[in-house]
N, C-alpha and C positions, 0 to 999 in steps of 0.2 A: 503494499501501500504506501503509495507515495503520497506525503503529508508534511506539514510545518511542524517545525520543532515548536515548542511551549512559547518560546523567547518570540516567537514570530507571532503569533497569537496576541502577546501580552502587547506587541508594538502597535498590532492590528487595532486592538481595543480602542488603545488610544485615539488613533487615528480616526474610526469611526468613531468615538465619544464627540470626539470637537466638534466634527460634521455635522453632525446632529443637534449637538446642543448648542452652537454658536448661533448657525442661523435663528434657533427658536428663542435666543435671547436678542438677537437684535430685531425681533419684530412685534417686541413688548411694545405697545403701543405708548406714544407720549402722557396719554393722561391714563396712569395704570387701573383704571375701572373698567368694570362690566357688570352690565345686570345678568342676574341668576335667574332661574327658572323660577324661582317661586316670585319673582318680580321685583326684589331687593340689589341692592347697588353693595358690590363688593369691590375691596382692593386684590387685584392679580398677587397669586402666591409669588411667593420669593421662588429664585428658581430651583432652591436646595433647601427641602423639607425632610427634617429629621425624622426618623420612626424609633422604633422600640428596636432592642439588642443589635444595636448598632447600624441600622438599618439607614440609608438614603434615600430619599423619593424624588421623584423630578417635578418638581411646583408645577408645569402648565398641564401635569394629570391631573390637577385638583380644580384649574382652573377651567378645563374641557367638563370635566363631571358635573361641575354646578350650571356654566353657562349654556351648555351644546349636547347636553347629553340626550335633549329630547329630540335634537336633530339630527343623530347618529344612523337613526332608521333611514332617514333619506341618502346619509351617503351610502349606508350599506346596500339600498334599492339601486343603485348608482352604480355600485362595484359589479352587482346582480346585470346588470343592462349588460355591462361592459362585456361580462361573462357569455351572457346572449350571444350579443354580436359575433365573437371569436368561436360559440359552440355551431352557430347558423353558417358557419364560413368552410366546417368538415375538420375543424380542429379539436382536439380536446382541451380542456382547460378546466384550471382545477385555481382556487384563489384561497387565501388567508390573511385573518389578521394577526399580525405579531402583538400579543396583551402588553399593556403597559406593566411594570413591575408593581404599580400598585392596586392591577386589578386580581394579579395572583397573589403575593403577599398579603392578603389582607389581614393577617394575623400580628404582623408585624408594623401597623400602622397606629402611630398612638391618636386615636379617635379622641381623646382630651386637646388636643392640637390640631385639628382637621383646620385650613386655612380660612375655608368659608362654613364652618359646622355642620348642620345637621343637609343643606344646601349640597355639602360634598358627598356625605352619607349615602343620601338619596339617588342622586346624578352616578355613584359608582355602582350603586345596588343596580339600577336600569341597564345601565351597559354591559356589565357581567350579564345578566340575562340575555340581551341582544347577543351579545357574542358568543354565547352557547348553546342560545335556540333560533338564531336567523333559519328561516326555512328557505332554503335554496341547496338542492342536490349537489352543484357544482362548487360550495362553499366548505370547507375543511375546519372546523374550530378545533382549536388546540390549546385555549385556556383549560378547560376542564383538566387535560390530561398533564399540564402544567401544575393546576393545583394538586395533583394527587399524590406528585413526583417526592418524592422522602428527599434526594438529593439537592445539591446545589441549582437551582434554575436559573437564578440570577444575582448577576455580583452585591455585594450590600453597598457600594459605593459610584454605582453605576447606573443607569437606568438601562441597560440592557441584559438579556440573558447570556447566561455561560454557555460554554458549549456542550453541556449535559440538557441544557433546556432546548438548543438550536437542535439536539440531536432525537430529541422529542418528535421536534416538528418535523424533519428530516425523517423520519421514520413513520411517523403518520401521514406524511403525504408520499412516501413508497408504497405505501399499504393502501393508499386510497387509488393510485395507478394501478399498481399490482401487488394483491397481497403477497403472490412467492417472491416479490420482488423485496416487500416488505417485511418478511420471514428472515431474508437475508442478511439483514442490517446487523450488523457485532460492532461493541464498542468497547474500546478500553479506556478504564477511569483512573486518572489522576489529578494533580494538582499543578498551578503555577502560579506566577505572580504580574500583577498589571496593576496602574494606575489609574482607578476607575474615572469616568471623567465628572462625575458630582462632584469628588474630591478635587480636579482639575479647575472646573468651574468655582472653588470656593478659596483657588490659593495654596492648596494641601498637596502636598506631592507624593504623602506616605502610600507605598503599594499594598495589595490584600493578596493573601493567599485564596485562591477559590479553587475549586470544582473542575475539572475537564474531563471530557469526553470524545475521544477520536475514535475513525472508523477501525475497527479490526478485522474486516473480511479480507477476501482473496482479490479484491478490486485493483487495479492497477490505473491511476489517474494520469495524462500527460497534456499538455500544454498542445492547443489545436496548432497546426500547422499556418503562421502568418498573423498567430495571435501573440500580445506578448506576454512572457510569464507570469504570473499570479503573486504580485507581490504588494505590501503595502505601498499605499500611493499611487497604485496601477491598477485599482480595481473597478474603475469605472463601466469597462468593458470587456467582458474575459470571456475567451472558450477554451474546451477542453472537449480530450475525447477517452472512452472508459473503456477496459476490457478486462474479463471476456467476455463476448455481447452475451453469453446466454446467464449472467450475475448483473447485467444491465439493462432499463429500460430502454426501450427501440427508439427509432427515430432522432428527432431534431428538436431539442428542447429549448428556450428560453425561458429563463428566471429574471421576471421584471421585480424589483424590492427596494430597499434602502440599506441601513447600516444592519438592521436586523439579520437581511439575507448576506450582508457581508459576514458577518461573523458566523453565519450558518454554513457557509462554503464548503470547508473543508469537509462538512458533514453531507453536504447536498451531494459534492462531485460525483463521489462515487456512484451515485445510483443512475445517474443518464450517460446513457452512450456518446451522444453527440449535445454536449450542452452548453449554453449561452447563456452570461449574467451580465446584466445592465442597470446599472444604479439609477433609478427614474430620476432623480433629481438632479444630475450631473451629465446627463446625455439628452440632446435634443428629441424633440419627440417625434421627427420625422424616421430618426434612425430607430426608435422604437416600434413605429407603426411597420418598417422594411423588416426589422428581424421578427415581429409576429406574422408576416407574410411569409418568411422564409420557412417557419418551424410546425412542426407538425404535432406538437403540445405546447401549452401556454400555461405558465404558474405565474400567478402575481401577487402581491403581499405590501402591506401599509400598515406599518406602526398603529397603534390605536389612537393615540395622542395625534396625529396627522390625519385622521382617517379623513375627517369634512374638508380637507385643502388639498387630497390627493389627483395629483396633476391628471394620473391615466382616467378618472371619472368625470372632469370635466367635459361639459356638453359636447365643445368644439373637437376633442381630441376622441369622443364616442363617433361624434359625424363624419373627422377624416378616417378615421379606423372604417368606419362601415362601408366609405365610397372606394378605399383600398383595397378591402376584400372582395366586391363584388365581381 
């Protein structure tokens, strides 16, 4: 199995965290107030919200829970429409939402210090129910799987899942596509260290040690001819080939996602015989459309906190894709 060393993955964590946290911080409104679902006006949460047992949470999670929870059903419906466009073109499609850490590690949230009190609690409960029960056969819910896992699925000082959490997503995706391929996924567990993005946001450079899950099957992964090697800072567009054929999912698959998929690539790449990853926020949408046209199978993901602003769910993109796939 071709994999990155733990040190490389730790650097990738800091890279992905910086790219996800920094834009969100830059998008904070000039007047940091919003109207919650209960009609009250609230101050935006700080970027980092301390929890219990040393856990740090991403402040915008709570802003979305209080202010946008009721609108996320519309965002999910837009994703379902996107999936329908792809499916009707004759391609296979699976989509998912990477759950916010606050939607999985609920026992570690300090409920006495919720930034917006009961508005947060109500919104988070509504979001969890939506993620778990959205009624679309092409949607893959992963929050219940992460919630039931005893291993460390998210980092304490970061908003991202660990490779343990990523492996749960990878196995669930493989199983959805082909149960035989899903059963073939194997992982080795260990630990590594890295500086979490939420620590970085506070100017803290203390690393944490966290659990890891790396592929332990018999699949060999190689960078595809013409594609640059998979390396930190160069994961916006990456292609690979995996073998042997009998242990991999056939055809051409494109994975469209964000930093959560970046941190899952180590465990996703062995699943697909011919794969391509595009980081949606860092490639132009014309490239995404061309990649979908070239693919037999399309997998797309958005992190929960940014679901309502997912670029591929916008009406203009859906229109352009529909036209291109005719």
